[in-house]
Residue frames as qw, qx, qy, qz and C-alpha x, y, z in Angstrom:
[[0.410, 0.297, -0.220, 0.834, 22.84, -69.19, -75.21],
 [0.249, -0.559, -0.597, 0.519, 21.95, -67.37, -71.89],
 [0.082, 0.846, 0.320, 0.418, 20.00, -64.15, -72.10],
 [0.516, 0.018, -0.343, 0.785, 22.58, -61.81, -70.71],
 [0.173, -0.417, -0.046, -0.891, 20.14, -58.89, -70.46],
 [0.723, -0.474, -0.356, -0.355, 17.71, -60.98, -68.42],
 [0.771, -0.186, -0.422, 0.440, 20.46, -62.18, -66.15],
 [0.279, 0.205, -0.203, 0.916, 21.69, -58.65, -65.60],
 [0.390, -0.474, -0.170, -0.771, 18.17, -57.40, -64.83],
 [0.808, -0.428, -0.391, -0.105, 17.61, -60.13, -62.27],
 [0.644, -0.037, -0.377, 0.664, 20.85, -59.37, -60.63],
 [0.015, 0.341, -0.088, 0.936, 19.94, -55.71, -60.28],
 [0.636, -0.482, -0.285, -0.531, 16.54, -56.65, -58.82],
 [0.821, -0.291, -0.440, 0.217, 18.19, -58.94, -56.31],
 [0.441, 0.097, -0.290, 0.844, 20.58, -56.22, -55.19],
 [0.252, -0.416, -0.081, -0.870, 17.73, -53.71, -54.88],
 [0.740, -0.480, -0.374, -0.285, 15.70, -56.14, -52.69],
 [0.718, -0.198, -0.430, 0.509, 18.65, -56.54, -50.36],
 [0.257, 0.127, -0.171, 0.943, 19.18, -52.76, -50.06],
 [0.343, -0.529, -0.336, -0.700, 15.50, -51.92, -49.65],
 [0.212, -0.250, 0.634, -0.701, 14.29, -51.26, -46.10],
 [0.025, -0.252, -0.965, 0.067, 11.87, -53.85, -44.65],
 [0.305, -0.513, -0.431, -0.677, 8.19, -53.09, -44.96],
 [0.392, -0.431, 0.361, -0.728, 6.19, -52.09, -41.88],
 [0.920, -0.144, -0.111, -0.347, 4.73, -55.62, -41.87],
 [0.842, 0.174, -0.413, 0.300, 8.24, -57.09, -41.64],
 [0.079, 0.612, -0.434, 0.657, 9.43, -54.73, -38.95],
 [0.504, -0.224, -0.778, 0.300, 9.81, -56.50, -35.60],
 [0.397, -0.807, -0.239, -0.364, 7.65, -55.19, -32.80],
 [0.146, 0.477, -0.597, 0.628, 9.38, -53.75, -29.69],
 [0.600, -0.392, -0.695, 0.051, 8.60, -55.93, -26.69],
 [0.153, -0.492, 0.325, -0.793, 7.44, -54.01, -23.67],
 [0.511, -0.335, -0.778, 0.147, 6.80, -56.07, -20.54],
 [0.228, -0.505, 0.112, -0.825, 4.58, -54.19, -18.12],
 [0.363, -0.186, -0.851, 0.330, 4.11, -55.47, -14.59],
 [0.296, -0.266, 0.142, -0.906, 1.15, -54.61, -12.49],
 [0.283, 0.162, 0.839, -0.437, -1.58, -55.92, -10.14],
 [0.030, -0.267, -0.777, -0.569, -4.48, -57.13, -12.31],
 [0.036, 0.538, 0.603, -0.588, -6.98, -54.61, -10.99],
 [0.365, 0.783, 0.504, -0.010, -9.54, -52.30, -12.70],
 [0.032, -0.882, 0.135, 0.451, -7.07, -49.39, -13.08],
 [0.350, -0.286, 0.723, 0.522, -5.34, -51.40, -15.84],
 [0.573, 0.562, 0.566, -0.190, -8.47, -51.25, -18.03],
 [0.371, 0.846, -0.162, -0.346, -7.13, -48.69, -20.56],
 [0.040, -0.588, 0.770, 0.245, -4.00, -50.79, -21.18],
 [0.471, 0.096, 0.876, -0.039, -5.84, -54.10, -21.40],
 [0.550, 0.710, 0.336, -0.285, -8.30, -52.55, -23.85],
 [0.244, 0.827, -0.392, -0.322, -5.46, -51.07, -25.95],
 [0.225, -0.341, 0.896, 0.177, -3.62, -54.48, -26.07],
 [0.522, 0.329, 0.773, -0.147, -6.85, -56.30, -26.94],
 [0.496, 0.799, 0.210, -0.268, -7.73, -53.81, -29.71],
 [0.788, 0.235, 0.244, 0.514, -4.24, -53.94, -31.17],
 [0.100, 0.990, 0.055, 0.081, -3.65, -50.21, -30.68],
 [0.444, -0.749, 0.419, 0.258, -0.13, -50.59, -29.32],
 [0.720, 0.039, 0.587, 0.369, 0.88, -52.95, -32.13],
 [0.459, 0.812, 0.291, 0.212, -0.13, -50.38, -34.70],
 [0.052, -0.965, 0.252, -0.051, 2.62, -48.20, -33.15],
 [0.616, 0.492, -0.584, 0.192, 5.11, -51.01, -33.24],
 [0.216, -0.451, 0.676, -0.541, 4.80, -52.01, -29.55],
 [0.670, -0.158, -0.714, -0.128, 4.19, -55.52, -28.25],
 [0.294, -0.486, 0.445, -0.692, 2.93, -54.66, -24.77],
 [0.640, -0.128, -0.757, -0.018, 2.81, -57.74, -22.62],
 [0.452, -0.612, 0.219, -0.611, 1.01, -57.21, -19.27],
 [0.563, 0.087, -0.777, 0.266, 2.49, -59.40, -16.56],
 [0.614, -0.696, -0.234, -0.290, 0.43, -59.77, -13.25],
 [0.338, 0.353, -0.619, 0.614, 2.42, -58.92, -10.10],
 [0.444, -0.471, -0.723, 0.242, 1.53, -59.36, -6.42],
 [0.221, -0.805, -0.285, 0.471, 1.84, -55.61, -5.64],
 [0.332, 0.936, 0.002, 0.113, 2.64, -52.22, -7.13],
 [0.358, -0.802, 0.468, 0.099, 5.86, -52.27, -5.10],
 [0.741, -0.075, 0.617, 0.254, 6.88, -55.53, -6.84],
 [0.595, 0.695, 0.331, 0.232, 6.15, -53.97, -10.23],
 [0.004, -0.982, 0.189, -0.022, 8.24, -50.93, -9.28],
 [0.586, -0.552, 0.564, 0.184, 11.12, -53.08, -8.21],
 [0.761, 0.258, 0.537, 0.256, 10.96, -55.07, -11.47],
 [0.418, 0.875, 0.142, 0.199, 11.13, -51.82, -13.48],
 [0.242, -0.911, 0.333, 0.035, 13.96, -50.37, -11.45],
 [0.613, -0.395, 0.650, 0.216, 16.09, -53.51, -11.87],
 [0.281, 0.482, -0.570, -0.603, 15.25, -53.78, -15.50],
 [0.347, 0.084, 0.932, -0.058, 13.47, -57.13, -15.12],
 [0.343, 0.698, 0.624, 0.075, 10.53, -55.45, -16.90],
 [0.322, 0.301, 0.175, 0.881, 10.66, -52.40, -19.09],
 [0.262, -0.398, -0.034, -0.878, 7.55, -50.79, -17.56],
 [0.236, -0.289, -0.870, 0.322, 5.05, -51.12, -14.75],
 [0.343, -0.588, -0.241, -0.692, 1.91, -49.78, -13.09],
 [0.525, -0.317, -0.685, 0.393, 1.42, -49.11, -9.44],
 [0.287, -0.897, -0.305, 0.143, 0.56, -46.77, -6.61],
 [0.371, 0.830, -0.134, 0.394, 2.53, -43.54, -6.97],
 [0.555, -0.797, 0.232, -0.047, 4.05, -43.75, -3.50],
 [0.863, -0.149, 0.334, 0.349, 6.61, -46.39, -4.58],
 [0.561, 0.603, 0.183, 0.537, 7.51, -44.15, -7.58],
 [0.147, -0.950, 0.085, -0.261, 7.87, -41.11, -5.29],
 [0.716, -0.608, 0.315, 0.136, 10.35, -43.03, -3.09],
 [0.817, 0.192, 0.317, 0.443, 12.26, -44.30, -6.14],
 [0.326, 0.840, 0.111, 0.419, 12.53, -40.66, -7.39],
 [0.370, -0.896, 0.176, -0.168, 13.74, -39.35, -4.12],
 [0.790, -0.415, 0.410, 0.188, 16.33, -42.08, -3.96],
 [0.190, 0.695, -0.518, -0.461, 17.58, -41.33, -7.50],
 [0.619, 0.023, 0.781, 0.082, 16.67, -44.84, -8.63],
 [0.013, -0.159, 0.645, 0.748, 16.50, -45.41, -12.46],
 [0.162, 0.541, 0.825, -0.025, 12.73, -44.92, -12.79],
 [0.082, 0.111, -0.137, -0.981, 10.75, -42.33, -14.75],
 [0.467, 0.447, 0.572, -0.505, 6.99, -41.75, -15.21],
 [0.211, 0.132, 0.740, 0.625, 5.58, -42.72, -18.57],
 [0.282, -0.437, -0.466, -0.716, 2.02, -41.57, -17.99],
 [0.417, -0.167, 0.480, -0.754, -0.61, -40.73, -15.32],
 [0.213, -0.110, -0.961, -0.139, -2.75, -43.70, -14.50],
 [0.272, -0.604, -0.749, 0.015, -5.68, -44.06, -12.06],
 [0.010, 0.301, -0.084, 0.950, -7.41, -40.88, -11.04],
 [0.037, -0.425, -0.764, 0.484, -9.76, -40.07, -8.15],
 [0.226, -0.253, -0.323, -0.883, -13.08, -38.60, -9.13],
 [0.291, 0.034, 0.667, -0.685, -15.85, -38.33, -6.50],
 [0.693, 0.232, -0.138, -0.668, -18.36, -39.09, -9.25],
 [0.789, 0.170, -0.585, -0.075, -16.77, -42.62, -9.28],
 [0.448, -0.646, 0.457, -0.415, -16.72, -43.55, -5.56],
 [0.833, 0.137, -0.535, -0.024, -14.84, -46.79, -5.72],
 [0.491, -0.002, -0.657, 0.572, -13.45, -46.25, -2.17],
 [0.376, -0.695, -0.121, -0.601, -15.41, -45.31, 0.85],
 [0.035, 0.303, -0.747, 0.591, -14.78, -45.22, 4.67],
 [0.662, -0.337, -0.573, -0.346, -16.86, -47.86, 6.32],
 [0.201, -0.311, 0.686, -0.626, -17.92, -48.36, 9.91],
 [0.019, -0.242, -0.962, 0.125, -20.14, -50.89, 11.63],
 [0.199, -0.560, -0.558, -0.579, -23.89, -50.23, 11.14],
 [0.511, -0.751, -0.411, 0.072, -24.26, -49.57, 14.93],
 [0.563, -0.065, -0.132, 0.813, -21.31, -47.19, 15.00],
 [0.049, -0.905, -0.347, 0.240, -21.85, -43.61, 16.11],
 [0.447, -0.325, 0.288, 0.782, -18.77, -42.33, 14.23],
 [0.410, 0.826, 0.386, 0.023, -19.63, -39.41, 11.98],
 [0.171, 0.961, -0.207, 0.067, -16.62, -36.97, 12.13],
 [0.595, 0.486, -0.514, 0.382, -12.87, -37.11, 12.30],
 [0.213, -0.524, 0.531, -0.631, -13.00, -36.22, 15.98],
 [0.892, -0.181, 0.130, -0.392, -15.11, -39.35, 16.60],
 [0.932, 0.227, -0.252, 0.129, -12.13, -41.45, 15.43],
 [0.036, 0.747, -0.551, 0.370, -9.58, -39.98, 17.76],
 [0.388, -0.430, 0.755, -0.308, -7.81, -42.86, 19.45],
 [0.882, 0.196, 0.236, -0.358, -9.62, -45.39, 17.34],
 [0.527, -0.228, 0.750, 0.329, -8.28, -48.42, 15.36],
 [0.543, 0.632, -0.155, -0.531, -8.27, -48.23, 11.53],
 [0.803, 0.030, 0.563, 0.195, -7.94, -51.15, 9.22],
 [0.324, 0.775, -0.345, -0.419, -5.76, -50.72, 6.09],
 [0.946, 0.302, -0.120, -0.001, -4.49, -53.23, 3.46],
 [0.766, 0.117, -0.221, 0.593, -0.90, -52.25, 4.26],
 [0.395, -0.755, -0.176, 0.492, 0.68, -49.81, 6.74],
 [0.170, -0.600, 0.252, 0.740, 1.73, -46.43, 5.30],
 [0.334, 0.298, 0.739, 0.504, -0.27, -47.03, 2.11],
 [0.078, -0.312, -0.311, -0.895, -2.67, -44.74, 0.30],
 [0.511, -0.616, -0.545, -0.250, -5.57, -45.70, 2.60],
 [0.554, -0.456, -0.360, 0.596, -3.48, -44.74, 5.61],
 [0.230, 0.003, 0.102, 0.968, -2.84, -41.35, 3.97],
 [0.242, -0.422, -0.437, -0.757, -6.38, -40.54, 2.94],
 [0.562, -0.598, -0.571, 0.002, -7.90, -41.61, 6.27],
 [0.493, -0.368, -0.259, 0.745, -5.37, -39.48, 8.20],
 [0.083, 0.135, 0.225, 0.961, -6.08, -36.50, 5.99],
 [0.381, -0.521, -0.560, -0.520, -9.85, -36.90, 6.35],
 [0.577, -0.568, -0.508, 0.293, -9.65, -37.16, 10.16],
 [0.368, -0.278, -0.131, 0.878, -7.52, -33.99, 10.43],
 [0.043, -0.188, -0.352, -0.916, -9.81, -32.10, 8.06],
 [0.530, -0.482, -0.502, -0.484, -12.90, -33.11, 10.07],
 [0.479, -0.723, 0.120, -0.484, -11.97, -32.12, 13.60],
 [0.947, -0.317, -0.018, 0.048, -9.80, -35.01, 14.59],
 [0.149, -0.811, 0.559, 0.086, -6.13, -35.73, 15.22],
 [0.878, 0.326, -0.331, -0.114, -4.55, -38.40, 13.00],
 [0.215, 0.543, -0.722, 0.371, -1.64, -38.76, 15.35],
 [0.529, -0.251, 0.603, -0.541, -3.99, -40.57, 17.76],
 [0.879, 0.211, -0.123, -0.410, -5.00, -43.22, 15.26],
 [0.485, -0.371, 0.789, 0.069, -3.87, -46.80, 15.39],
 [0.682, 0.447, -0.344, -0.466, -3.57, -48.53, 12.08],
 [0.590, -0.241, 0.771, -0.017, -3.54, -52.26, 11.65],
 [0.215, 0.290, -0.730, -0.580, -3.24, -54.42, 8.48],
 [0.583, 0.267, 0.686, -0.343, -6.49, -56.08, 7.33],
 [0.166, 0.071, 0.730, 0.659, -7.03, -57.27, 3.73],
 [0.382, 0.004, -0.124, -0.916, -10.04, -55.59, 2.02],
 [0.577, -0.145, -0.725, -0.347, -11.75, -58.98, 1.80],
 [0.500, -0.339, -0.723, 0.336, -11.80, -59.20, 5.64],
 [0.010, 0.209, -0.173, 0.962, -12.63, -55.50, 6.36],
 [0.546, -0.376, -0.275, -0.697, -16.38, -55.97, 6.79],
 [0.788, -0.330, -0.513, 0.080, -16.16, -58.98, 9.27],
 [0.478, -0.044, -0.420, 0.770, -13.56, -56.94, 11.31],
 [0.144, -0.290, 0.007, -0.946, -15.87, -53.97, 11.40],
 [0.687, -0.374, -0.405, -0.474, -18.95, -56.00, 12.37],
 [0.783, -0.307, -0.474, 0.262, -16.96, -57.73, 15.15],
 [0.232, -0.963, 0.041, -0.128, -15.64, -54.32, 16.31],
 [0.824, -0.208, 0.095, 0.518, -12.04, -55.37, 15.95],
 [0.323, 0.073, 0.176, 0.927, -11.54, -52.12, 13.97],
 [0.138, 0.603, 0.444, -0.649, -13.54, -48.90, 14.17],
 [0.517, 0.753, 0.014, -0.407, -13.28, -47.89, 10.51],
 [0.604, -0.124, 0.638, 0.461, -11.76, -49.15, 7.26],
 [0.368, 0.624, -0.230, -0.650, -11.42, -47.52, 3.79],
 [0.644, 0.104, 0.753, 0.081, -12.68, -50.26, 1.54],
 [0.242, 0.476, -0.402, -0.744, -12.54, -50.19, -2.27],
 [0.850, 0.307, 0.003, -0.429, -14.34, -51.94, -5.06],
 [0.505, -0.295, -0.587, -0.560, -15.21, -54.73, -5.59],
 [0.367, -0.215, -0.802, 0.420, -15.19, -55.54, -1.86],
 [0.142, 0.058, 0.241, -0.958, -16.91, -52.20, -1.15],
 [0.583, -0.052, -0.332, -0.740, -20.09, -53.19, -2.99],
 [0.628, -0.119, -0.768, -0.033, -20.11, -56.63, -1.53],
 [0.249, -0.109, -0.648, 0.712, -19.72, -55.33, 2.02],
 [0.292, 0.065, 0.139, -0.944, -22.52, -52.76, 1.69],
 [0.637, -0.051, -0.518, -0.569, -24.88, -55.25, -0.03],
 [0.547, -0.101, -0.808, 0.193, -24.30, -57.86, 2.75],
 [0.470, -0.769, -0.176, -0.395, -25.20, -55.36, 5.46],
 [0.794, -0.457, -0.215, 0.337, -23.66, -54.79, 8.88],
 [0.469, -0.242, 0.078, 0.846, -21.58, -51.88, 7.70],
 [0.241, 0.908, 0.340, -0.038, -22.28, -48.37, 6.42],
 [0.549, 0.321, 0.063, 0.769, -20.30, -45.63, 4.62],
 [0.251, -0.804, -0.300, 0.447, -19.62, -42.30, 6.28],
 [0.082, 0.873, -0.192, -0.440, -17.42, -40.61, 3.66],
 [0.844, 0.480, 0.008, 0.237, -15.19, -40.79, 0.62],
 [0.572, -0.705, 0.107, 0.405, -11.75, -40.21, 2.20],
 [0.643, 0.214, 0.332, 0.657, -9.85, -39.84, -1.07],
 [0.135, 0.840, 0.292, 0.436, -11.43, -36.41, -1.45],
 [0.507, -0.827, -0.037, 0.242, -9.54, -35.24, 1.66],
 [0.587, -0.201, 0.348, 0.702, -6.40, -35.11, -0.58],
 [0.138, 0.279, -0.295, -0.903, -8.17, -33.46, -3.53],
 [0.691, 0.376, 0.396, -0.474, -11.42, -33.90, -5.50],
 [0.803, 0.594, -0.043, -0.035, -9.37, -34.72, -8.59],
 [0.174, -0.773, 0.606, 0.071, -5.89, -36.28, -8.34],
 [0.769, 0.329, -0.544, -0.058, -3.81, -39.07, -9.84],
 [0.621, -0.588, 0.468, -0.225, -2.90, -41.80, -7.41],
 [0.857, -0.026, 0.479, 0.187, -1.68, -44.51, -9.76],
 [0.197, 0.810, -0.379, -0.401, 1.01, -44.19, -12.45],
 [0.940, 0.296, 0.073, 0.151, 2.72, -45.98, -15.28],
 [0.262, -0.855, 0.398, 0.205, 6.46, -45.99, -15.06],
 [0.867, 0.465, -0.158, 0.085, 9.51, -47.22, -16.91],
 [0.786, -0.304, 0.090, 0.532, 13.11, -48.20, -16.38],
 [0.038, 0.901, -0.079, -0.425, 15.01, -44.95, -17.00],
 [0.265, -0.413, 0.695, 0.525, 17.81, -46.46, -19.16],
 [0.362, 0.350, 0.827, 0.249, 15.19, -48.26, -21.30],
 [0.205, 0.867, 0.402, -0.211, 13.11, -45.08, -21.63],
 [0.070, -0.789, 0.318, 0.521, 16.16, -42.97, -22.70],
 [0.254, -0.201, 0.818, 0.475, 16.94, -45.66, -25.35],
 [0.092, 0.431, 0.833, 0.334, 13.30, -45.77, -26.59],
 [0.085, 0.266, 0.246, -0.928, 11.90, -42.19, -26.37],
 [0.408, -0.010, -0.476, -0.779, 9.40, -42.78, -29.24],
 [0.455, -0.246, -0.855, -0.029, 8.07, -45.92, -27.49],
 [0.171, -0.317, -0.596, 0.718, 7.48, -43.84, -24.37],
 [0.230, 0.197, -0.067, -0.951, 5.61, -41.20, -26.28],
 [0.481, -0.041, -0.674, -0.559, 3.56, -43.72, -28.15],
 [0.338, -0.268, -0.866, 0.252, 2.68, -45.62, -24.97],
 [0.009, 0.341, 0.451, -0.825, 1.35, -42.51, -23.27],
 [0.331, 0.167, -0.311, -0.875, -0.55, -41.32, -26.33],
 [0.485, -0.114, -0.771, -0.396, -2.25, -44.62, -26.94],
 [0.281, -0.288, -0.817, 0.414, -3.02, -45.26, -23.25],
 [0.132, 0.310, 0.272, -0.902, -4.67, -41.85, -22.94],
 [0.444, 0.099, -0.479, -0.751, -6.71, -42.41, -26.09],
 [0.439, -0.184, -0.878, -0.057, -7.80, -45.81, -24.71],
 [0.136, -0.307, -0.671, 0.661, -8.81, -44.19, -21.36],
 [0.301, 0.147, -0.075, -0.939, -11.01, -41.69, -23.17],
 [0.582, -0.052, -0.640, -0.499, -12.95, -44.67, -24.48],
 [0.500, -0.150, -0.830, 0.195, -12.88, -46.95, -21.42],
 [0.003, -0.077, -0.494, 0.866, -13.92, -44.22, -19.03],
 [0.505, 0.193, 0.093, -0.836, -17.32, -44.06, -20.74],
 [0.736, 0.163, -0.501, -0.424, -17.74, -47.59, -21.94],
 [0.392, -0.399, 0.737, -0.378, -17.89, -49.68, -18.77],
 [0.873, 0.131, 0.337, -0.327, -20.27, -52.33, -20.15],
 [0.767, 0.582, -0.262, -0.057, -18.04, -52.95, -23.12],
 [0.277, 0.601, -0.683, 0.310, -14.93, -53.52, -20.96],
 [0.706, -0.402, 0.394, -0.429, -16.54, -55.65, -18.12],
 [0.992, 0.115, 0.045, -0.038, -16.04, -58.96, -19.92],
 [0.623, 0.601, -0.360, 0.349, -12.53, -58.08, -21.02],
 [0.095, -0.630, 0.561, -0.529, -11.40, -57.16, -17.46],
 [0.857, -0.262, 0.280, -0.345, -13.19, -60.15, -16.01],
 [0.948, 0.279, -0.115, 0.105, -11.17, -62.44, -18.30],
 [0.421, 0.623, -0.431, 0.500, -7.90, -60.67, -17.43],
 [0.208, -0.539, 0.532, -0.619, -8.37, -60.42, -13.67],
 [0.367, -0.096, -0.925, 0.034, -10.35, -63.68, -13.15],
 [0.216, 0.198, 0.528, -0.797, -12.97, -61.64, -11.19],
 [0.299, 0.501, 0.812, 0.020, -16.57, -62.62, -12.12],
 [0.142, 0.366, 0.402, 0.828, -18.02, -60.36, -14.81],
 [0.317, -0.754, -0.545, -0.183, -20.99, -59.62, -12.57],
 [0.538, -0.565, -0.217, 0.587, -18.67, -57.85, -10.18],
 [0.304, -0.074, 0.271, 0.910, -17.38, -55.52, -12.81],
 [0.075, -0.521, -0.576, -0.625, -20.88, -54.80, -14.03],
 [0.427, -0.777, -0.461, -0.022, -22.00, -53.63, -10.51],
 [0.594, -0.483, -0.153, 0.625, -18.88, -51.92, -9.18],
 [0.119, 0.966, -0.026, -0.226, -17.73, -48.35, -9.51],
 [0.856, 0.302, 0.092, 0.410, -15.07, -48.40, -12.19],
 [0.461, -0.578, 0.080, 0.668, -11.77, -46.56, -11.69],
 [0.435, 0.893, 0.069, -0.098, -11.26, -43.58, -14.02],
 [0.779, -0.017, 0.189, 0.597, -8.13, -43.42, -16.14],
 [0.111, -0.718, 0.073, 0.683, -6.17, -40.21, -16.67],
 [0.674, 0.623, 0.355, 0.178, -6.16, -38.77, -20.18],
 [0.355, 0.859, -0.188, 0.317, -3.13, -36.50, -19.93],
 [0.737, -0.004, -0.386, 0.554, 0.28, -36.20, -18.36],
 [0.127, -0.824, 0.014, -0.551, -0.62, -33.00, -16.46],
 [0.442, 0.127, -0.678, 0.573, 1.78, -32.91, -13.44],
 [0.295, -0.321, 0.250, -0.865, -0.78, -30.82, -11.56],
 [0.827, -0.206, -0.317, -0.416, -2.94, -33.97, -11.22],
 [0.816, -0.027, -0.502, 0.286, -0.17, -35.70, -9.33],
 [0.181, 0.480, -0.386, 0.767, 1.10, -32.79, -7.16],
 [0.600, -0.521, 0.105, -0.599, -1.62, -33.03, -4.45],
 [0.969, -0.184, -0.165, -0.002, -0.64, -36.63, -3.73],
 [0.648, 0.319, -0.353, 0.595, 3.03, -35.75, -3.51],
 [0.103, -0.547, 0.262, -0.789, 2.35, -32.91, -1.12],
 [0.788, -0.427, 0.029, -0.442, 0.08, -35.06, 1.08],
 [0.940, 0.003, -0.282, 0.193, 2.54, -37.96, 1.10],
 [0.424, 0.382, -0.388, 0.724, 5.29, -35.59, 2.35],
 [0.388, -0.542, 0.176, -0.725, 2.98, -33.97, 5.00],
 [0.876, -0.340, 0.103, -0.325, 2.16, -37.38, 6.42],
 [0.315, -0.645, 0.695, 0.034, 5.73, -38.73, 6.22],
 [0.931, 0.217, 0.292, -0.026, 5.11, -41.43, 3.62],
 [0.717, 0.470, -0.005, 0.514, 8.04, -39.72, 1.81],
 [0.558, -0.304, -0.225, 0.739, 10.86, -37.50, 3.15],
 [0.019, -0.485, -0.042, 0.873, 9.95, -34.35, 1.32],
 [0.566, 0.698, 0.385, -0.210, 7.81, -32.85, -1.39],
 [0.335, -0.269, 0.534, 0.728, 9.06, -32.01, -4.94],
 [0.481, 0.419, -0.166, -0.752, 7.65, -30.78, -8.31],
 [0.817, 0.197, 0.510, -0.184, 5.64, -33.55, -9.94],
 [0.639, 0.742, -0.130, -0.154, 7.01, -32.57, -13.37],
 [0.047, -0.715, 0.697, 0.022, 10.45, -33.76, -12.32],
 [0.645, -0.127, 0.743, -0.127, 9.26, -37.34, -12.42],
 [0.757, 0.556, 0.256, -0.226, 8.03, -37.44, -15.96],
 [0.708, 0.015, 0.448, 0.545, 10.14, -38.64, -18.88]]
């Protein structure tokens, strides 16, 4: 004869198991595709992914290499990716055009103590001041980019007139040969090409042009598709919190992250061990971004200035 009490107890347990919420181990992770150029400013994110920090918060952050920050911005605006990393200029433009993009966190930050970008000239050049560059040709990776902006600002702050400058596109990898051959008179070159160029000789540094904007400002940002962000507010908060915590570690542990970033970017580890490493922001302070917005408006990279706080989620 069946044990009716046992059968009843098993039935109750079965119902309870169906009604019980899944454990944290069973909860599916939220997929977050983040597009960005595989450069050193992604170090905090790559470290956080590798250490499992995002997964502890329920986020499966998948970093997808892109050809440019503009491509990453476009992917986030269209919803192809949930998030992205790139130069803040593209995000400024998106904001002014009311495109569905919001800032998730501050990213790369300029600090003169970490001179990863310097204005180079040929070793035999007599250029020392902004006035010396009046009417000269300047190499930049892309027209109207951040390098265009910082060189213009430095020239104007050092006795010159940026309106007289002629900018031409030259990849960072070809900047030194162009300077040595006098095809350009100056070029703002960043790591790792900066270290390679100075070590090879034929060029010299005359200044750190980023400081013409401010001695401490954010120039790279993490952004998200606005609709996705509004649907996942906790994910946005967790991403910012974890990324800042990671930056606090990676900013002071360059040796520990060199191999990790070499594997991610495919750049030899020796390069990361020698180059000045980009500093990551550790807060969403809008004041860190405002100098870049104001300078971008002054030099017509964007139509007008606006409060940086308006961009943040």
